N, CA, C and O atoms as a Tinker XYZ file with bonds, in Angstrom:
   348  protein
     1  N    -82.426000  290.084000  182.020000    73     2
     2  CA   -81.412000  289.585000  180.900000    64     1     3
     3  C    -80.334000  289.187000  181.645000    63     2     4     5
     4  O    -79.906000  289.798000  182.625000    81     3
     5  N    -79.849000  288.078000  181.154000    73     3     6
     6  CA   -78.559000  287.395000  181.411000    64     5     7
     7  C    -77.135000  287.880000  180.971000    63     6     8     9
     8  O    -77.138000  288.451000  179.880000    81     7
     9  N    -76.210000  287.798000  181.444000    73     7    10
    10  CA   -75.007000  288.076000  180.737000    64     9    11
    11  C    -74.968000  287.702000  179.480000    63    10    12    13
    12  O    -74.706000  288.525000  178.602000    81    11
    13  N    -75.250000  286.266000  179.173000    73    11    14
    14  CA   -75.045000  285.536000  177.878000    64    13    15
    15  C    -76.037000  286.345000  176.705000    63    14    16    17
    16  O    -75.684000  286.632000  175.561000    81    15
    17  N    -77.298000  286.606000  177.300000    73    15    18
    18  CA   -78.203000  287.527000  176.410000    64    17    19
    19  C    -77.749000  288.701000  175.989000    63    18    20    21
    20  O    -77.887000  289.097000  174.831000    81    19
    21  N    -77.150000  289.365000  176.947000    73    19    22
    22  CA   -76.479000  290.649000  176.509000    64    21    23
    23  C    -75.279000  290.585000  175.509000    63    22    24    25
    24  O    -75.141000  291.348000  174.552000    81    23
    25  N    -74.482000  289.635000  175.836000    73    23    26
    26  CA   -73.315000  289.273000  174.915000    64    25    27
    27  C    -73.856000  289.059000  173.578000    63    26    28    29
    28  O    -73.362000  289.698000  172.649000    81    27
    29  N    -74.957000  288.115000  173.331000    73    27    30
    30  CA   -75.424000  287.877000  172.097000    64    29    31
    31  C    -75.671000  289.117000  171.378000    63    30    32    33
    32  O    -75.202000  289.408000  170.278000    81    31
    33  N    -76.575000  289.936000  172.213000    73    31    34
    34  CA   -77.295000  291.136000  171.536000    64    33    35
    35  C    -76.186000  292.100000  171.111000    63    34    36    37
    36  O    -76.247000  292.706000  170.041000    81    35
    37  N    -75.152000  292.232000  171.988000    73    35    38
    38  CA   -73.980000  293.140000  171.597000    64    37    39
    39  C    -73.183000  292.721000  170.573000    63    38    40    41
    40  O    -72.632000  293.574000  169.878000    81    39
    41  N    -72.956000  291.072000  170.264000    73    39    42
    42  CA   -72.533000  290.693000  169.210000    64    41    43
    43  C    -72.945000  291.084000  167.982000    63    42    44    45
    44  O    -72.157000  291.497000  167.132000    81    43
    45  N    -74.434000  290.962000  167.770000    73    43    46
    46  CA   -75.221000  291.091000  166.778000    64    45    47
    47  C    -74.902000  292.734000  166.246000    63    46    48    49
    48  O    -74.475000  292.974000  165.116000    81    47
    49  N    -75.157000  293.670000  167.152000    73    47    50
    50  CA   -74.646000  294.851000  167.035000    64    49    51
    51  C    -73.169000  295.193000  166.339000    63    50    52    53
    52  O    -72.935000  295.976000  165.418000    81    51
    53  N    -72.364000  294.447000  166.996000    73    51    54
    54  CA   -70.774000  294.529000  166.553000    64    53    55
    55  C    -70.724000  293.992000  165.017000    63    54    56    57
    56  O    -70.037000  294.539000  164.154000    81    55
    57  N    -71.458000  292.968000  164.811000    73    55    58
    58  CA   -71.596000  292.383000  163.273000    64    57    59
    59  C    -71.925000  293.480000  162.571000    63    58    60    61
    60  O    -71.224000  293.682000  161.579000    81    59
    61  N    -72.889000  294.340000  162.819000    73    59    62
    62  CA   -73.337000  295.227000  161.844000    64    61    63
    63  C    -72.447000  296.532000  161.869000    63    62    64    65
    64  O    -72.027000  296.955000  160.792000    81    63
    65  N    -72.192000  297.078000  162.839000    73    63    66
    66  CA   -71.587000  298.283000  163.292000    64    65    67
    67  C    -70.178000  298.257000  163.480000    63    66    68    69
    68  O    -69.545000  299.308000  163.377000    81    67
    69  N    -69.449000  296.878000  163.818000    73    67    70
    70  CA   -68.051000  297.026000  164.019000    64    69    71
    71  C    -67.882000  296.864000  165.372000    63    70    72    73
    72  O    -68.885000  297.050000  166.061000    81    71
    73  N    -66.647000  296.502000  166.032000    73    71    74
    74  CA   -66.170000  296.241000  167.357000    64    73    75
    75  C    -65.787000  297.563000  167.940000    63    74    76    77
    76  O    -65.554000  297.640000  169.146000    81    75
    77  N    -65.709000  298.597000  167.169000    73    75    78
    78  CA   -65.150000  300.009000  167.631000    64    77    79
    79  C    -66.507000  300.848000  167.954000    63    78    80    81
    80  O    -66.459000  301.978000  168.440000    81    79
    81  N    -67.739000  300.169000  167.631000    73    79    82
    82  CA   -68.951000  301.035000  167.928000    64    81    83
    83  C    -69.183000  301.414000  169.316000    63    82    84    85
    84  O    -69.295000  300.501000  170.134000    81    83
    85  N    -69.271000  302.627000  169.702000    73    83    86
    86  CA   -69.337000  302.989000  170.918000    64    85    87
    87  C    -70.807000  302.708000  171.728000    63    86    88    89
    88  O    -71.858000  302.933000  171.128000    81    87
    89  N    -70.814000  302.304000  172.847000    73    87    90
    90  CA   -71.887000  301.921000  173.691000    64    89    91
    91  C    -72.323000  302.701000  174.752000    63    90    92    93
    92  O    -71.522000  303.014000  175.632000    81    91
    93  N    -73.728000  303.136000  174.802000    73    91    94
    94  CA   -74.313000  304.131000  175.837000    64    93    95
    95  C    -75.416000  303.498000  176.692000    63    94    96    97
    96  O    -76.077000  302.657000  176.082000    81    95
    97  N    -75.651000  303.643000  177.549000    73    95    98
    98  CA   -76.848000  303.340000  178.350000    64    97    99
    99  C    -77.994000  304.516000  178.229000    63    98   100   101
   100  O    -77.817000  305.699000  178.521000    81    99
   101  N    -79.040000  304.007000  177.800000    73    99   102
   102  CA   -80.316000  304.832000  177.670000    64   101   103
   103  C    -81.095000  304.392000  178.692000    63   102   104   105
   104  O    -81.381000  303.205000  178.847000    81   103
   105  N    -81.586000  305.592000  179.650000    73   103   106
   106  CA   -82.524000  305.432000  180.737000    64   105   107
   107  C    -83.674000  306.277000  180.417000    63   106   108   109
   108  O    -83.712000  307.169000  179.569000    81   107
   109  N    -84.722000  305.840000  181.292000    73   107   110
   110  CA   -85.942000  306.461000  181.647000    64   109   111
   111  C    -86.694000  306.845000  180.174000    63   110   112   113
   112  O    -86.609000  307.844000  179.460000    81   111
   113  N    -87.454000  305.610000  180.056000    73   111   114
   114  CA   -88.383000  305.604000  178.933000    64   113   115
   115  C    -89.119000  306.998000  178.478000    63   114   116   117
   116  O    -89.182000  307.436000  177.329000    81   115
   117  N    -89.700000  307.628000  179.761000    73   115   118
   118  CA   -90.547000  308.813000  179.756000    64   117   119
   119  C    -89.851000  310.003000  179.278000    63   118   120   121
   120  O    -90.401000  310.802000  178.520000    81   119
   121  N    -88.412000  310.170000  179.786000    73   119   122
   122  CA   -87.477000  311.357000  179.539000    64   121   123
   123  C    -86.247000  310.807000  179.022000    63   122   124   125
   124  O    -85.252000  311.182000  179.642000    81   123
   125  N    -86.027000  309.972000  177.997000    73   123   126
   126  CA   -84.859000  309.421000  177.803000    64   125   127
   127  C    -83.564000  310.255000  177.805000    63   126   128   129
   128  O    -83.556000  311.344000  177.230000    81   127
   129  N    -82.567000  309.827000  178.377000    73   127   130
   130  CA   -81.254000  310.299000  178.386000    64   129   131
   131  C    -80.102000  309.395000  178.110000    63   130   132   133
   132  O    -80.059000  308.372000  178.793000    81   131
   133  N    -79.224000  309.575000  177.291000    73   131   134
   134  CA   -77.914000  308.728000  177.132000    64   133   135
   135  C    -76.769000  308.965000  178.178000    63   134   136   137
   136  O    -76.298000  310.096000  178.304000    81   135
   137  N    -76.358000  308.005000  178.862000    73   135   138
   138  CA   -75.446000  308.083000  179.809000    64   137   139
   139  C    -74.022000  307.222000  179.150000    63   138   140   141
   140  O    -74.092000  306.294000  178.343000    81   139
   141  N    -72.971000  307.703000  179.629000    73   139   142
   142  CA   -71.589000  306.969000  179.320000    64   141   143
   143  C    -71.742000  305.891000  180.171000    63   142   144   145
   144  O    -72.441000  306.079000  181.167000    81   143
   145  N    -71.211000  304.728000  179.988000    73   143   146
   146  CA   -70.975000  303.626000  180.689000    64   145   147
   147  C    -69.703000  303.715000  181.662000    63   146   148   149
   148  O    -68.558000  303.706000  181.209000    81   147
   149  N    -70.004000  303.806000  183.115000    73   147   150
   150  CA   -68.814000  303.916000  183.902000    64   149   151
   151  C    -67.970000  302.518000  184.217000    63   150   152   153
   152  O    -66.813000  302.512000  184.637000    81   151
   153  N    -68.713000  301.412000  183.954000    73   151   154
   154  CA   -68.083000  300.067000  184.184000    64   153   155
   155  C    -69.233000  299.187000  184.541000    63   154   156   157
   156  O    -70.432000  299.421000  184.395000    81   155
   157  N    -68.618000  298.072000  185.064000    73   155   158
   158  CA   -69.396000  296.845000  185.404000    64   157   159
   159  C    -68.991000  296.336000  186.654000    63   158   160   161
   160  O    -67.788000  296.287000  186.914000    81   159
   161  N    -69.983000  295.887000  187.600000    73   159   162
   162  CA   -69.460000  295.251000  188.916000    64   161   163
   163  C    -70.406000  294.147000  189.083000    63   162   164   165
   164  O    -71.501000  294.267000  188.533000    81   163
   165  N    -70.135000  293.016000  189.803000    73   163   166
   166  CA   -70.865000  292.105000  190.291000    64   165   167
   167  C    -71.221000  292.385000  191.784000    63   166   168   169
   168  O    -70.636000  293.145000  192.556000    81   167
   169  N    -72.420000  291.521000  192.041000    73   167   170
   170  CA   -73.050000  291.938000  193.484000    64   169   171
   171  C    -71.992000  291.316000  194.439000    63   170   172   173
   172  O    -71.823000  291.983000  195.460000    81   171
   173  N    -71.300000  290.273000  194.344000    73   171   174
   174  CA   -70.338000  289.745000  195.235000    64   173   175
   175  C    -69.118000  290.702000  195.530000    63   174   176   177
   176  O    -68.615000  290.627000  196.651000    81   175
   177  N    -68.661000  291.493000  194.720000    73   175   178
   178  CA   -67.678000  292.422000  194.819000    64   177   179
   179  C    -68.316000  293.687000  195.458000    63   178   180   181
   180  O    -67.655000  294.355000  196.253000    81   179
   181  N    -69.444000  293.990000  195.162000    73   179   182
   182  CA   -70.253000  295.118000  195.968000    64   181   183
   183  C    -70.325000  294.703000  197.635000    63   182   184   185
   184  O    -70.126000  295.526000  198.528000    81   183
   185  N    -70.605000  293.453000  197.838000    73   183   186
   186  CA   -70.877000  292.974000  199.062000    64   185   187
   187  C    -69.543000  293.199000  199.783000    63   186   188   189
   188  O    -69.429000  293.901000  200.788000    81   187
   189  N    -68.485000  292.502000  199.145000    73   187   190
   190  CA   -67.266000  292.656000  199.763000    64   189   191
   191  C    -66.668000  293.879000  200.125000    63   190   192   193
   192  O    -65.959000  294.019000  201.122000    81   191
   193  N    -66.965000  294.804000  199.283000    73   191   194
   194  CA   -66.531000  296.263000  199.605000    64   193   195
   195  C    -67.252000  297.004000  200.692000    63   194   196   197
   196  O    -66.745000  297.877000  201.397000    81   195
   197  N    -68.485000  296.568000  200.756000    73   195   198
   198  CA   -69.476000  297.339000  201.635000    64   197   199
   199  C    -69.764000  296.568000  203.007000    63   198   200   201
   200  O    -70.510000  297.014000  203.879000    81   199
   201  N    -69.091000  295.380000  203.083000    73   199   202
   202  CA   -69.266000  294.644000  204.298000    64   201   203
   203  C    -70.628000  293.784000  204.268000    63   202   204   205
   204  O    -71.027000  293.355000  203.185000    81   203
   205  N    -71.216000  293.578000  205.246000    73   203   206
   206  CA   -72.433000  292.685000  205.583000    64   205   207
   207  C    -73.508000  293.591000  205.479000    63   206   208   209
   208  O    -74.609000  293.041000  205.446000    81   207
   209  N    -73.506000  294.951000  205.412000    73   207   210
   210  CA   -74.587000  295.723000  205.528000    64   209   211
   211  C    -75.620000  295.603000  204.488000    63   210   212   213
   212  O    -76.755000  296.076000  204.554000    81   211
   213  N    -75.127000  294.940000  203.545000    73   211   214
   214  CA   -76.299000  294.706000  202.208000    64   213   215
   215  C    -77.090000  293.262000  202.386000    63   214   216   217
   216  O    -78.102000  292.998000  201.737000    81   215
   217  N    -76.538000  292.431000  203.278000    73   215   218
   218  CA   -76.683000  291.081000  203.181000    64   217   219
   219  C    -78.471000  290.895000  203.337000    63   218   220   221
   220  O    -79.109000  290.055000  202.702000    81   219
   221  N    -78.971000  291.708000  204.153000    73   219   222
   222  CA   -80.387000  291.590000  204.576000    64   221   223
   223  C    -81.289000  292.394000  203.545000    63   222   224   225
   224  O    -82.507000  292.347000  203.723000    81   223
   225  N    -80.883000  292.985000  202.689000    73   223   226
   226  CA   -81.648000  293.909000  201.787000    64   225   227
   227  C    -82.174000  292.841000  200.798000    63   226   228   229
   228  O    -81.368000  292.153000  200.171000    81   227
   229  N    -83.714000  292.666000  200.624000    73   227   230
   230  CA   -84.182000  291.733000  199.670000    64   229   231
   231  C    -83.997000  291.893000  198.285000    63   230   232   233
   232  O    -84.238000  290.904000  197.593000    81   231
   233  N    -83.568000  293.065000  197.656000    73   231   234
   234  CA   -83.116000  293.375000  196.395000    64   233   235
   235  C    -82.000000  292.732000  195.943000    63   234   236   237
   236  O    -81.748000  292.440000  194.774000    81   235
   237  N    -81.224000  292.485000  197.089000    73   235   238
   238  CA   -79.826000  291.879000  196.753000    64   237   239
   239  C    -79.668000  290.432000  197.395000    63   238   240   241
   240  O    -78.536000  290.093000  197.738000    81   239
   241  N    -80.743000  289.549000  197.579000    73   239   242
   242  CA   -80.740000  288.468000  197.878000    64   241   243
   243  C    -80.122000  287.341000  196.790000    63   242   244   245
   244  O    -79.462000  286.389000  197.205000    81   243
   245  N    -80.334000  287.495000  195.685000    73   243   246
   246  CA   -79.676000  286.672000  194.861000    64   245   247
   247  C    -78.214000  286.972000  194.395000    63   246   248   249
   248  O    -77.936000  287.999000  193.777000    81   247
   249  N    -77.265000  285.982000  194.740000    73   247   250
   250  CA   -75.811000  286.532000  194.642000    64   249   251
   251  C    -75.541000  286.778000  193.216000    63   250   252   253
   252  O    -74.787000  287.713000  192.946000    81   251
   253  N    -76.128000  285.963000  192.111000    73   251   254
   254  CA   -75.495000  285.965000  190.819000    64   253   255
   255  C    -76.176000  287.240000  190.054000    63   254   256   257
   256  O    -76.966000  287.049000  189.129000    81   255
   257  N    -75.803000  288.631000  190.521000    73   255   258
   258  CA   -76.411000  289.724000  189.877000    64   257   259
   259  C    -75.014000  290.637000  189.278000    63   258   260   261
   260  O    -73.983000  290.703000  189.947000    81   259
   261  N    -75.110000  291.095000  188.364000    73   259   262
   262  CA   -74.187000  291.988000  187.915000    64   261   263
   263  C    -74.890000  293.377000  187.402000    63   262   264   265
   264  O    -76.050000  293.376000  186.990000    81   263
   265  N    -74.226000  294.356000  187.451000    73   263   266
   266  CA   -74.813000  295.628000  187.162000    64   265   267
   267  C    -73.872000  296.562000  186.259000    63   266   268   269
   268  O    -72.665000  296.698000  186.461000    81   267
   269  N    -74.644000  297.226000  185.164000    73   267   270
   270  CA   -73.854000  297.978000  184.263000    64   269   271
   271  C    -74.009000  299.215000  185.125000    63   270   272   273
   272  O    -75.097000  299.299000  185.694000    81   271
   273  N    -73.063000  300.279000  185.356000    73   271   274
   274  CA   -73.061000  301.534000  185.980000    64   273   275
   275  C    -72.917000  302.659000  184.930000    63   274   276   277
   276  O    -71.995000  302.805000  184.127000    81   275
   277  N    -74.142000  303.512000  185.120000    73   275   278
   278  CA   -74.290000  304.510000  184.291000    64   277   279
   279  C    -73.212000  305.577000  184.798000    63   278   280   281
   280  O    -72.927000  305.744000  185.984000    81   279
   281  N    -72.627000  306.308000  183.665000    73   279   282
   282  CA   -71.568000  307.448000  183.812000    64   281   283
   283  C    -72.151000  308.737000  183.838000    63   282   284   285
   284  O    -73.065000  309.068000  184.593000    81   283
   285  N    -71.599000  309.459000  182.992000    73   283   286
   286  CA   -72.039000  310.917000  182.747000    64   285   287
   287  C    -73.226000  310.980000  181.791000    63   286   288   289
   288  O    -73.478000  310.047000  181.028000    81   287
   289  N    -73.908000  312.034000  181.844000    73   287   290
   290  CA   -74.873000  312.292000  180.694000    64   289   291
   291  C    -74.270000  312.959000  179.654000    63   290   292   293
   292  O    -73.542000  313.946000  179.763000    81   291
   293  N    -74.683000  312.236000  178.352000    73   291   294
   294  CA   -74.011000  312.827000  177.039000    64   293   295
   295  C    -75.051000  313.348000  176.196000    63   294   296   297
   296  O    -74.734000  314.039000  175.227000    81   295
   297  N    -76.197000  313.110000  176.438000    73   295   298
   298  CA   -77.316000  313.809000  175.520000    64   297   299
   299  C    -78.629000  313.152000  175.840000    63   298   300   301
   300  O    -78.716000  312.234000  176.654000    81   299
   301  N    -79.642000  313.646000  175.178000    73   299   302
   302  CA   -80.711000  312.939000  175.082000    64   301   303
   303  C    -81.059000  311.686000  174.376000    63   302   304   305
   304  O    -80.483000  311.445000  173.315000    81   303
   305  N    -81.846000  310.945000  174.796000    73   303   306
   306  CA   -82.226000  309.687000  173.983000    64   305   307
   307  C    -83.498000  309.844000  173.325000    63   306   308   309
   308  O    -84.130000  310.900000  173.342000    81   307
   309  N    -83.862000  308.812000  172.758000    73   307   310
   310  CA   -85.086000  308.832000  171.811000    64   309   311
   311  C    -86.378000  307.715000  172.346000    63   310   312   313
   312  O    -86.150000  306.511000  172.465000    81   311
   313  N    -87.271000  308.116000  172.538000    73   311   314
   314  CA   -88.622000  307.193000  173.104000    64   313   315
   315  C    -88.680000  306.028000  172.071000    63   314   316   317
   316  O    -89.013000  304.921000  172.494000    81   315
   317  N    -88.436000  306.157000  170.988000    73   315   318
   318  CA   -88.553000  305.174000  169.894000    64   317   319
   319  C    -87.817000  303.975000  170.035000    63   318   320   321
   320  O    -88.237000  302.903000  169.598000    81   319
   321  N    -86.767000  304.101000  170.611000    73   319   322
   322  CA   -85.677000  303.021000  170.894000    64   321   323
   323  C    -86.599000  301.941000  171.863000    63   322   324   325
   324  O    -86.296000  300.757000  171.715000    81   323
   325  N    -87.394000  302.160000  172.570000    73   323   326
   326  CA   -88.145000  301.237000  173.596000    64   325   327
   327  C    -89.132000  300.564000  172.789000    63   326   328   329
   328  O    -89.601000  299.522000  173.248000    81   327
   329  N    -89.545000  300.995000  171.621000    73   327   330
   330  CA   -90.280000  300.254000  170.906000    64   329   331
   331  C    -89.715000  299.165000  169.863000    63   330   332   333
   332  O    -90.402000  298.440000  169.142000    81   331
   333  N    -88.418000  299.207000  169.936000    73   331   334
   334  CA   -87.630000  298.244000  169.246000    64   333   335
   335  C    -87.070000  297.103000  170.100000    63   334   336   337
   336  O    -86.279000  296.305000  169.597000    81   335
   337  N    -87.442000  297.005000  171.329000    73   335   338
   338  CA   -86.892000  296.050000  172.160000    64   337   339
   339  C    -88.111000  295.362000  172.682000    63   338   340   341
   340  O    -89.173000  295.986000  172.711000    81   339
   341  N    -88.033000  293.952000  173.154000    73   339   342
   342  CA   -88.960000  293.356000  174.018000    64   341   343
   343  C    -88.513000  293.358000  175.324000    63   342   344   345
   344  O    -87.408000  292.937000  175.665000    81   343
   345  N    -89.553000  293.940000  176.248000    73   343   346
   346  CA   -89.468000  294.191000  177.486000    64   345   347
   347  C    -89.955000  293.048000  178.382000    63   346   348
   348  O    -89.924000  293.167000  179.607000    81   347
């Protein structure tokens, strides 16, 4: 998913539920949990903060990555949610 694709999907939800709708991160399709969102960060900022130690890791070879960071567990999720999105 790209940043633009995420923005479009969040805008669609905002149009239905309003701009004050709370957003959570649901993880683990098998045992769904809802997490608060701690924040966002881009890979270049992570690299700058950690030095060059990540430069050789293949998972981080593409410089244009962004991450949504999960916060604290706020409750259980629902398996049905994954049936509503295309993966």
